[in-house]
C-alpha positions in Angstrom: -40.4 -13.6 -12.3 -38.7 -16.4 -11.4 -38.6 -16.9 -7.7 -34.8 -16.7 -7.2 -35.0 -16.3 -3.0 -32.6 -19.6 -2.5 -30.2 -17.8 -4.5 -30.5 -14.4 -2.8 -30.6 -16.1 0.6 -27.2 -17.9 -0.2 -26.2 -14.8 -1.3 -26.5 -13.0 1.8 -25.8 -15.8 4.2 -22.4 -16.4 2.1 -21.2 -13.3 0.0 -21.5 -10.6 1.9 -19.6 -7.9 -0.2 -21.5 -9.2 -3.5 -24.4 -7.0 -5.1 -27.9 -8.4 -6.2 -30.5 -6.4 -8.5 -34.0 -7.9 -9.0 -36.0 -7.0 -12.0 -33.1 -4.9 -13.3 -33.1 -2.8 -16.5 -30.7 -4.6 -19.1 -30.8 -1.7 -21.5 -28.4 -0.3 -18.7 -26.2 -3.3 -19.4 -25.9 -4.0 -23.2 -24.2 -1.1 -26.0 -27.2 -1.5 -28.2 -29.3 -0.2 -25.1 -32.3 -2.5 -25.8 -33.8 -5.5 -24.4 -36.3 -6.5 -21.2 -35.5 -7.1 -17.5 -33.7 -9.6 -16.0 -35.5 -11.2 -13.1 -31.7 -11.3 -10.9 -28.6 -9.6 -11.3 -25.8 -10.5 -9.8 -22.3 -9.1 -9.4 -19.8 -10.7 -7.2 -17.3 -8.9 -5.7 -14.3 -11.0 -6.4 -12.8 -14.2 -7.5 -13.5 -16.1 -4.7 -17.2 -14.9 -4.7 -17.4 -15.7 -8.3 -16.6 -19.1 -8.0 -18.4 -19.4 -5.1 -21.8 -18.3 -6.7 -21.1 -20.3 -10.2 -20.5 -23.4 -7.7 -23.6 -22.8 -6.2 -25.5 -22.0 -9.7 -23.8 -25.3 -10.9 -25.0 -27.2 -8.0 -28.1 -26.4 -7.8 -28.3 -26.5 -11.9 -29.9 -23.1 -12.0 -29.4 -21.5 -15.4 -27.5 -18.4 -15.9 -25.9 -16.0 -18.2 -22.3 -14.6 -18.2 -22.0 -11.0 -19.0 -19.3 -8.7 -19.2 -19.6 -5.5 -21.5 -22.4 -6.2 -23.0 -20.9 -5.2 -26.7 -21.6 -8.5 -28.6 -25.1 -9.1 -27.1 -28.8 -8.7 -27.6 -31.4 -9.1 -24.5 -34.9 -10.1 -25.6 -37.8 -7.8 -25.5 -39.5 -10.1 -22.7 -36.6 -9.8 -20.5 -34.6 -12.9 -18.7 -35.6 -15.3 -16.6 -32.1 -16.8 -16.0 -29.7 -15.3 -13.5 -27.3 -13.0 -14.8 -23.8 -12.8 -13.5 -22.2 -9.8 -14.4 -18.4 -9.8 -14.3 -17.5 -6.5 -15.7 -17.8 -3.9 -12.4 -15.5 -6.0 -10.0 -12.9 -8.3 -11.8 -10.6 -5.9 -13.0 -7.3 -7.0 -11.2 -3.7 -7.1 -13.5 -0.5 -8.6 -12.8 2.6 -7.4 -15.1 5.4 -9.7 -15.0 8.4 -8.6 -17.8 6.6 -10.0 -21.1 3.6 -11.2 -19.5 0.4 -9.4 -18.5 -2.3 -11.5 -16.5 -5.7 -10.0 -16.1 -9.1 -10.9 -14.9 -11.7 -11.3 -17.0 -14.3 -8.0 -16.7 -11.4 -5.8 -17.2 -12.2 -3.7 -20.5 -9.8 -4.6 -23.5 -9.2 -0.5 -23.8 -7.4 -0.6 -20.3 -5.8 -3.4 -21.4 -4.0 -2.2 -24.4 -3.4 1.2 -22.0 -1.4 -0.6 -19.0 0.5 -2.7 -21.9 1.2 0.8 -23.0 2.7 2.0 -19.8 4.9 -0.8 -19.1 6.3 -0.5 -23.0 4.9 -3.9 -23.8 3.7 -4.3 -27.9 1.3 -6.6 -29.1 -2.5 -5.3 -27.8 -2.6 -2.4 -29.8 -5.0 -3.9 -31.9 -7.2 -4.1 -29.2 -7.6 -0.7 -28.2 -10.9 0.3 -29.9 -12.5 -3.2 -29.7 -15.6 -2.5 -26.7 -15.4 -5.6 -24.2 -14.1 -7.1 -21.9 -11.1 -9.4 -21.2 -13.0 -12.5 -21.0 -15.4 -12.2 -23.9 -12.7 -11.0 -26.1 -11.1 -14.6 -25.4 -14.5 -16.5 -26.1 -14.9 -14.4 -29.4 -11.2 -14.6 -30.3 -11.7 -11.0 -31.0 -9.6 -9.0 -33.8 -9.3 -6.1 -35.5 -7.0 -4.5 -37.8 -5.3 -7.6 -39.0 -4.8 -8.5 -35.0 -6.4 -11.3 -32.9 -6.5 -12.6 -29.7 -4.9 -15.9 -30.4 -1.9 -13.9 -31.6 -1.0 -13.1 -27.9 -2.9 -15.5 -25.6 -1.0 -17.9 -23.3 -3.5 -19.6 -21.4 -6.3 -18.9 -20.1 -7.8 -19.9 -16.1 -11.6 -21.2 -16.7 -14.4 -22.7 -14.3 -15.6 -25.7 -16.6 -19.5 -26.1 -16.9 -19.0 -29.0 -14.0 -17.3 -25.9 -11.3 -13.6 -27.1 -11.8 -10.8 -24.6 -11.9 -8.5 -25.5 -14.7 -5.6 -23.6 -16.6 -5.9 -24.4 -20.3 -3.3 -23.7 -23.0 -4.5 -21.0 -25.8 -3.2 -24.0 -28.2 -5.8 -25.9 -26.5 -8.5 -23.6 -27.0 -9.6 -24.3 -30.8 -9.3 -20.3 -31.4 -10.3 -19.0 -35.0 -12.4 -16.5 -36.5 -14.3 -15.7 -34.0 -14.7 -18.9 -32.4 -13.0 -21.1 -29.7 -13.7 -23.9 -28.1 -14.8 -22.4 -25.2 -18.3 -21.5 -27.1 -19.0 -25.2 -26.9 -17.9 -26.6 -23.9 -19.5 -24.1 -21.2 -16.2 -23.5 -19.5 -16.0 -19.7 -18.1 -13.0 -17.3 -18.1 -11.8 -16.4 -15.0 -8.6 -14.8 -15.9 -5.9 -14.7 -18.9 -2.4 -14.3 -19.4 -1.4 -12.6 -22.5 2.5 -12.9 -23.7 3.7 -10.0 -25.5 7.0 -7.7 -26.5 8.8 -5.4 -25.6 8.7 -2.0 -27.6 9.0 1.6 -27.7 6.2 3.1 -25.9 5.9 6.2 -28.1 5.2 3.9 -31.1 2.8 2.0 -29.2 1.0 5.2 -28.3 1.6 6.1 -32.2 -0.2 3.1 -33.4 -3.0 3.1 -31.0 -3.9 6.7 -31.5 -4.2 5.7 -35.4 -6.1 2.9 -34.7 -8.7 4.9 -32.5 -8.7 7.9 -35.5 -9.6 5.3 -37.8 -11.9 3.8 -36.1 -13.6 7.1 -35.5 -13.7 8.1 -39.1 -15.3 4.7 -40.0 -17.6 3.4 -37.4 -20.8 5.0 -36.3 -19.3 5.5 -32.8 -22.5 8.4 -32.3 -24.7 5.7 -31.7 -25.5 2.8 -29.5 -24.8 -0.1 -31.7 -23.4 -4.2 -30.8 -20.0 -3.3 -33.3 -19.8 -5.7 -36.5 -23.3 -7.6 -36.5 -22.3 -10.2 -39.0 -19.2 -12.1 -39.4 -16.7 -11.7 -42.5 -17.6 -14.4 -45.4 -14.9 -15.7 -47.1 -13.6 -13.8 -50.3 -16.8 -10.6 -49.1 -16.4 -7.8 -47.0 -19.9 -7.8 -45.2 -20.0 -3.9 -45.4 -19.4 -4.1 -49.5 -22.5 -6.5 -49.6 -24.6 -4.8 -47.9 -23.9 -1.4 -49.4 -24.4 -3.4 -53.4 -27.7 -4.6 -51.7 -29.0 -1.0 -51.5 -30.1 -1.4 -47.7 -27.5 1.2 -46.4 -30.1 3.5 -44.7 -32.4 0.7 -44.4 -34.5 0.6 -40.9 -36.8 -1.3 -39.2 -38.4 0.2 -36.5 -35.5 2.0 -34.5 -33.4 -0.2 -35.9 -31.0 0.9 -39.3 -28.1 0.4 -41.2 -25.2 2.7 -40.3 -24.8 5.4 -43.3 -21.7 5.5 -42.2 -20.2 2.4 -41.9 -23.1 -0.5 -43.9 -21.4 -3.8 -41.5 -23.3 -1.8 -38.6 -26.9 -1.5 -37.4 -27.6 0.8 -35.0 -30.0 2.1 -32.6 -31.5 5.3 -33.2 -33.5 6.0 -30.4 -35.8 3.6 -29.7 -35.1 0.8 -30.9 -36.3 -2.7 -29.8 -34.3 -5.7 -30.2 -37.3 -7.0 -32.0 -36.6 -4.7 -34.2 -32.5 -5.1 -34.5 -33.5 -9.2 -35.2 -36.2 -8.2 -38.2 -33.1 -6.3 -39.9 -30.7 -8.7 -39.2 -33.0 -11.5 -40.9 -34.3 -8.9 -43.8 -30.2 -8.2 -44.7 -29.3 -11.5 -44.9 -32.4 -12.6 -47.5 -31.8 -9.7 -49.5 -27.4 -10.6 -49.6 -28.3 -13.8 -50.0 -31.1 -13.6 -53.0 -28.5 -11.1 -54.7 -25.3 -12.8 -54.2 -26.2 -16.1 -53.2 -23.8 -15.2 -49.6 -25.0 -16.6 -46.3 -24.3 -13.8 -43.9 -23.7 -15.1 -40.1 -24.0 -13.1 -36.8 -21.3 -12.6 -34.8 -24.1 -11.3 -32.1 -25.1 -12.8 -29.1 -29.1 -13.5 -28.5 -29.5 -14.1 -24.6 -33.5 -14.2 -23.0 -37.0 -14.1 -24.1 -37.7 -12.4 -27.5 -41.8 -12.6 -27.7 
């Protein structure tokens, strides 16, 4: 384990409300339920304490990982030596003004969609089934059912890699399919502002119910997974490529290509992250060999693998 006593002393002295845990089991914090233990996890109480923590880590040149819902993350089986900063638990404040919603990065997308619906605002229905936080969705330009974050995002408040707070307009963020400038420049999303449109609450609810049913019908929600493992290659559907490669149901250890949707890898009970990564690699090799198509992963891998 790394000696994080300096950081712990800093938290105790300066952040009375912020929680921290040592030797924390990371399986509890990712939707795949795999991975080792984190030497130190910090859970800031509010935005001020988050900023204070981040500025300290940046000043002291201490490596860290930001974690939201852990829905697009695999943690190495040997765990994480860097500091893990968990934002999902507390950073969820939301302000609705007219057709705008400003929200902190730790709010779950499903809760954001519900709030928009309650205010009769349309535009965020597509996020109702995406299992992630607002911060992660902005970083990934998350999308589903024909909608993407870039369609409704107005601006974000970020903490730069140098510890400065800035507002960046959506058109500065280079938002594209599952990518953004934030993935490259080290920014951390603090808040996001969405511009929506007034709509009929019953119609919004109807759309969300329909998308929720579609998701339940087509996706393996009964098992831990990280959603779609691969980005969609141009001109192809990932699930069909994997199916046509006769890999549906193929497993390595406890990781399996879902029988319900071949674009998903599921944890059938005792999967290690190594199983998942070996299965990803096998799928990529077979699909490349059969169809000359490169499959690129959406999922982020953090921590030590072996």
